[in-house]
mmCIF file of the C-alpha atoms, coordinates in Angstrom:
data_MODEL
# 
_entry.id   MODEL 
# 
loop_
_atom_site.group_PDB 
_atom_site.id 
_atom_site.type_symbol 
_atom_site.label_atom_id 
_atom_site.label_alt_id 
_atom_site.label_comp_id 
_atom_site.label_asym_id 
_atom_site.label_entity_id 
_atom_site.label_seq_id 
_atom_site.pdbx_PDB_ins_code 
_atom_site.Cartn_x 
_atom_site.Cartn_y 
_atom_site.Cartn_z 
_atom_site.occupancy 
_atom_site.B_iso_or_equiv 
_atom_site.pdbx_formal_charge 
_atom_site.auth_seq_id 
_atom_site.auth_comp_id 
_atom_site.auth_asym_id 
_atom_site.auth_atom_id 
_atom_site.pdbx_PDB_model_num 
ATOM 1  C CA . MET A 1 1  ? -6.353  -5.673 4.140   1.00 0.00 ? 1  MET A CA 1 
ATOM 2  C CA . LYS A 1 2  ? -5.835  -2.422 6.036   1.00 0.00 ? 2  LYS A CA 1 
ATOM 3  C CA . LYS A 1 3  ? -3.109  -4.058 8.138   1.00 0.00 ? 3  LYS A CA 1 
ATOM 4  C CA . GLU A 1 4  ? -1.345  -5.212 4.973   1.00 0.00 ? 4  GLU A CA 1 
ATOM 5  C CA . VAL A 1 5  ? -1.444  -1.735 3.448   1.00 0.00 ? 5  VAL A CA 1 
ATOM 6  C CA . LEU A 1 6  ? -0.179  -0.239 6.710   1.00 0.00 ? 6  LEU A CA 1 
ATOM 7  C CA . HIS A 1 7  ? 2.670   -2.747 6.697   1.00 0.00 ? 7  HIS A CA 1 
ATOM 8  C CA . ILE A 1 8  ? 3.586   -1.825 3.116   1.00 0.00 ? 8  ILE A CA 1 
ATOM 9  C CA . ILE A 1 9  ? 3.684   1.870  3.969   1.00 0.00 ? 9  ILE A CA 1 
ATOM 10 C CA . THR A 1 10 ? 5.579   1.485  7.241   1.00 0.00 ? 10 THR A CA 1 
ATOM 11 C CA . SER A 1 11 ? 8.142   -0.761 5.566   1.00 0.00 ? 11 SER A CA 1 
ATOM 12 C CA . LEU A 1 12 ? 8.866   2.006  3.059   1.00 0.00 ? 12 LEU A CA 1 
ATOM 13 C CA . LYS A 1 13 ? 8.888   4.924  5.480   1.00 0.00 ? 13 LYS A CA 1 
ATOM 14 C CA . LYS A 1 14 ? 9.321   4.708  9.218   1.00 0.00 ? 14 LYS A CA 1 
ATOM 15 C CA . VAL A 1 15 ? 6.124   6.103  10.674  1.00 0.00 ? 15 VAL A CA 1 
ATOM 16 C CA . HIS A 1 16 ? 3.918   4.698  13.428  1.00 0.00 ? 16 HIS A CA 1 
ATOM 17 C CA . PRO A 1 17 ? 0.777   3.005  12.038  1.00 0.00 ? 17 PRO A CA 1 
ATOM 18 C CA . ARG A 1 18 ? -1.434  4.955  14.449  1.00 0.00 ? 18 ARG A CA 1 
ATOM 19 C CA . ARG A 1 19 ? -0.193  8.236  12.955  1.00 0.00 ? 19 ARG A CA 1 
ATOM 20 C CA . LEU A 1 20 ? -0.935  6.891  9.475   1.00 0.00 ? 20 LEU A CA 1 
ATOM 21 C CA . LEU A 1 21 ? -4.494  6.054  10.421  1.00 0.00 ? 21 LEU A CA 1 
ATOM 22 C CA . LYS A 1 22 ? -5.125  9.523  11.866  1.00 0.00 ? 22 LYS A CA 1 
ATOM 23 C CA . ALA A 1 23 ? -3.714  11.400 8.873   1.00 0.00 ? 23 ALA A CA 1 
ATOM 24 C CA . LYS A 1 24 ? -6.186  12.570 6.258   1.00 0.00 ? 24 LYS A CA 1 
ATOM 25 C CA . ASP A 1 25 ? -3.354  13.009 3.790   1.00 0.00 ? 25 ASP A CA 1 
ATOM 26 C CA . LEU A 1 26 ? 0.049   11.330 3.700   1.00 0.00 ? 26 LEU A CA 1 
ATOM 27 C CA . SER A 1 27 ? 1.670   14.709 3.055   1.00 0.00 ? 27 SER A CA 1 
ATOM 28 C CA . GLU A 1 28 ? 0.713   15.667 6.646   1.00 0.00 ? 28 GLU A CA 1 
ATOM 29 C CA . LEU A 1 29 ? 3.321   13.118 7.745   1.00 0.00 ? 29 LEU A CA 1 
ATOM 30 C CA . GLY A 1 30 ? 6.049   14.333 5.428   1.00 0.00 ? 30 GLY A CA 1 
ATOM 31 C CA . PHE A 1 31 ? 5.418   11.980 2.526   1.00 0.00 ? 31 PHE A CA 1 
ATOM 32 C CA . ASP A 1 32 ? 6.367   13.501 -0.808  1.00 0.00 ? 32 ASP A CA 1 
ATOM 33 C CA . ILE A 1 33 ? 5.323   12.456 -4.312  1.00 0.00 ? 33 ILE A CA 1 
ATOM 34 C CA . LEU A 1 34 ? 8.210   9.992  -4.612  1.00 0.00 ? 34 LEU A CA 1 
ATOM 35 C CA . ASP A 1 35 ? 7.157   8.306  -1.368  1.00 0.00 ? 35 ASP A CA 1 
ATOM 36 C CA . VAL A 1 36 ? 3.608   7.980  -2.691  1.00 0.00 ? 36 VAL A CA 1 
ATOM 37 C CA . VAL A 1 37 ? 4.875   6.540  -5.988  1.00 0.00 ? 37 VAL A CA 1 
ATOM 38 C CA . ASP A 1 38 ? 6.884   3.963  -4.020  1.00 0.00 ? 38 ASP A CA 1 
ATOM 39 C CA . ILE A 1 39 ? 3.737   3.040  -2.089  1.00 0.00 ? 39 ILE A CA 1 
ATOM 40 C CA . ILE A 1 40 ? 1.712   2.774  -5.299  1.00 0.00 ? 40 ILE A CA 1 
ATOM 41 C CA . VAL A 1 41 ? 4.289   0.441  -6.861  1.00 0.00 ? 41 VAL A CA 1 
ATOM 42 C CA . ALA A 1 42 ? 4.445   -1.724 -3.732  1.00 0.00 ? 42 ALA A CA 1 
ATOM 43 C CA . VAL A 1 43 ? 0.642   -1.950 -3.485  1.00 0.00 ? 43 VAL A CA 1 
ATOM 44 C CA . GLU A 1 44 ? 0.380   -2.783 -7.193  1.00 0.00 ? 44 GLU A CA 1 
ATOM 45 C CA . GLN A 1 45 ? 2.957   -5.559 -6.849  1.00 0.00 ? 45 GLN A CA 1 
ATOM 46 C CA . THR A 1 46 ? 1.456   -6.949 -3.664  1.00 0.00 ? 46 THR A CA 1 
ATOM 47 C CA . TYR A 1 47 ? -2.111  -7.069 -4.958  1.00 0.00 ? 47 TYR A CA 1 
ATOM 48 C CA . GLN A 1 48 ? -1.291  -7.607 -8.657  1.00 0.00 ? 48 GLN A CA 1 
ATOM 49 C CA . LEU A 1 49 ? -3.268  -4.630 -9.873  1.00 0.00 ? 49 LEU A CA 1 
ATOM 50 C CA . THR A 1 50 ? -2.687  -1.262 -11.479 1.00 0.00 ? 50 THR A CA 1 
ATOM 51 C CA . ILE A 1 51 ? -3.524  2.046  -9.844  1.00 0.00 ? 51 ILE A CA 1 
ATOM 52 C CA . PRO A 1 52 ? -4.117  4.522  -12.691 1.00 0.00 ? 52 PRO A CA 1 
ATOM 53 C CA . ASP A 1 53 ? -2.619  8.004  -12.406 1.00 0.00 ? 53 ASP A CA 1 
ATOM 54 C CA . GLU A 1 54 ? -6.063  9.586  -12.211 1.00 0.00 ? 54 GLU A CA 1 
ATOM 55 C CA . VAL A 1 55 ? -7.046  7.628  -9.078  1.00 0.00 ? 55 VAL A CA 1 
ATOM 56 C CA . PRO A 1 56 ? -6.615  9.883  -6.036  1.00 0.00 ? 56 PRO A CA 1 
ATOM 57 C CA . VAL A 1 57 ? -4.579  8.074  -3.388  1.00 0.00 ? 57 VAL A CA 1 
ATOM 58 C CA . TYR A 1 58 ? -3.754  10.510 -0.624  1.00 0.00 ? 58 TYR A CA 1 
ATOM 59 C CA . SER A 1 59 ? -4.355  8.415  2.488   1.00 0.00 ? 59 SER A CA 1 
ATOM 60 C CA . VAL A 1 60 ? -4.255  4.872  3.816   1.00 0.00 ? 60 VAL A CA 1 
ATOM 61 C CA . ASP A 1 61 ? -8.021  4.663  3.364   1.00 0.00 ? 61 ASP A CA 1 
ATOM 62 C CA . ASP A 1 62 ? -7.689  5.720  -0.279  1.00 0.00 ? 62 ASP A CA 1 
ATOM 63 C CA . PHE A 1 63 ? -5.300  2.826  -0.909  1.00 0.00 ? 63 PHE A CA 1 
ATOM 64 C CA . VAL A 1 64 ? -7.428  0.332  1.023   1.00 0.00 ? 64 VAL A CA 1 
ATOM 65 C CA . ASN A 1 65 ? -10.656 1.432  -0.678  1.00 0.00 ? 65 ASN A CA 1 
ATOM 66 C CA . TYR A 1 66 ? -9.117  1.189  -4.133  1.00 0.00 ? 66 TYR A CA 1 
ATOM 67 C CA . VAL A 1 67 ? -7.659  -2.277 -3.528  1.00 0.00 ? 67 VAL A CA 1 
ATOM 68 C CA . TYR A 1 68 ? -10.955 -3.442 -2.033  1.00 0.00 ? 68 TYR A CA 1 
ATOM 69 C CA . SER A 1 69 ? -12.966 -2.121 -4.989  1.00 0.00 ? 69 SER A CA 1 
ATOM 70 C CA . GLN A 1 70 ? -10.665 -3.833 -7.478  1.00 0.00 ? 70 GLN A CA 1 
ATOM 71 C CA . ARG A 1 71 ? -10.723 -7.158 -5.663  1.00 0.00 ? 71 ARG A CA 1 
ATOM 72 C CA . LYS A 1 72 ? -14.507 -6.970 -5.416  1.00 0.00 ? 72 LYS A CA 1 
ATOM 73 C CA . GLN A 1 73 ? -14.746 -6.600 -9.205  1.00 0.00 ? 73 GLN A CA 1 
ATOM 74 C CA . GLN A 1 74 ? -12.627 -9.697 -9.862  1.00 0.00 ? 74 GLN A CA 1 
# 
Protein backbone atom coordinates (compact mmCIF):
# COMPACT_ATOMS: atom_id res chain seq x y z
CA MET A 1 0.00 0.00 0.00
CA LYS A 2 2.87 2.37 0.74
CA LYS A 3 4.19 1.91 -2.81
CA GLU A 4 0.76 2.78 -4.21
CA VAL A 5 0.52 5.94 -2.12
CA LEU A 6 4.05 6.92 -3.15
CA HIS A 7 3.08 6.40 -6.78
CA ILE A 8 0.00 8.61 -6.37
CA ILE A 9 2.06 11.40 -4.84
CA THR A 10 4.94 11.19 -7.32
CA SER A 11 2.50 11.19 -10.23
CA LEU A 12 1.07 14.49 -8.99
CA LYS A 13 4.34 16.19 -8.10
CA LYS A 14 7.76 15.22 -9.35
CA VAL A 15 9.72 14.26 -6.26
CA HIS A 16 11.90 11.22 -5.64
CA PRO A 17 10.13 8.58 -3.50
CA ARG A 18 13.14 8.33 -1.18
CA ARG A 19 12.82 12.03 -0.34
CA LEU A 20 9.11 11.51 0.37
CA LEU A 21 9.84 8.70 2.79
CA LYS A 22 12.41 10.77 4.71
CA ALA A 23 10.19 13.84 5.04
CA LYS A 24 8.22 14.20 8.25
CA ASP A 25 5.95 16.72 6.57
CA LEU A 26 5.17 17.18 2.89
CA SER A 27 5.67 20.93 3.28
CA GLU A 28 9.40 20.22 3.81
CA LEU A 29 9.47 19.24 0.13
CA GLY A 30 7.61 22.28 -1.12
CA PHE A 31 4.10 20.85 -1.11
CA ASP A 32 1.46 23.49 -0.49
CA ILE A 33 -2.15 23.05 0.62
CA LEU A 34 -3.38 22.67 -2.96
CA ASP A 35 -0.87 19.87 -3.56
CA VAL A 36 -2.10 18.10 -0.43
CA VAL A 37 -5.73 18.51 -1.51
CA ASP A 38 -4.84 16.96 -4.88
CA ILE A 39 -3.23 14.03 -3.05
CA ILE A 40 -6.26 13.63 -0.79
CA VAL A 41 -8.62 13.53 -3.79
CA ALA A 42 -6.42 11.01 -5.62
CA VAL A 43 -6.13 8.76 -2.55
CA GLU A 44 -9.89 8.97 -1.96
CA GLN A 45 -10.61 8.00 -5.56
CA THR A 46 -8.04 5.22 -5.63
CA TYR A 47 -9.17 3.59 -2.38
CA GLN A 48 -12.86 4.60 -2.57
CA LEU A 49 -12.91 6.29 0.81
CA THR A 50 -13.29 9.75 2.28
CA ILE A 51 -10.59 11.53 4.25
CA PRO A 52 -12.40 13.99 6.55
CA ASP A 53 -10.99 17.50 6.90
CA GLU A 54 -10.14 16.91 10.55
CA VAL A 55 -7.84 13.96 9.79
CA PRO A 56 -4.22 15.17 9.88
CA VAL A 57 -2.43 14.06 6.72
CA TYR A 58 0.97 15.70 6.62
CA SER A 59 3.20 12.85 5.47
CA VAL A 60 3.23 9.68 3.39
CA ASP A 61 2.87 7.66 6.59
CA ASP A 62 -0.20 9.68 7.57
CA PHE A 63 -1.87 8.78 4.28
CA VAL A 64 -0.83 5.12 4.47
CA ASN A 65 -1.94 4.78 8.10
CA TYR A 66 -5.32 6.33 7.40
CA VAL A 67 -5.99 4.14 4.35
CA TYR A 68 -4.87 1.06 6.28
CA SER A 69 -7.12 1.88 9.24
CA GLN A 70 -10.13 2.39 6.98
CA ARG A 71 -9.56 -0.81 5.04
CA LYS A 72 -9.13 -2.72 8.29
CA GLN A 73 -12.55 -1.51 9.47
CA GLN A 74 -14.30 -2.71 6.30
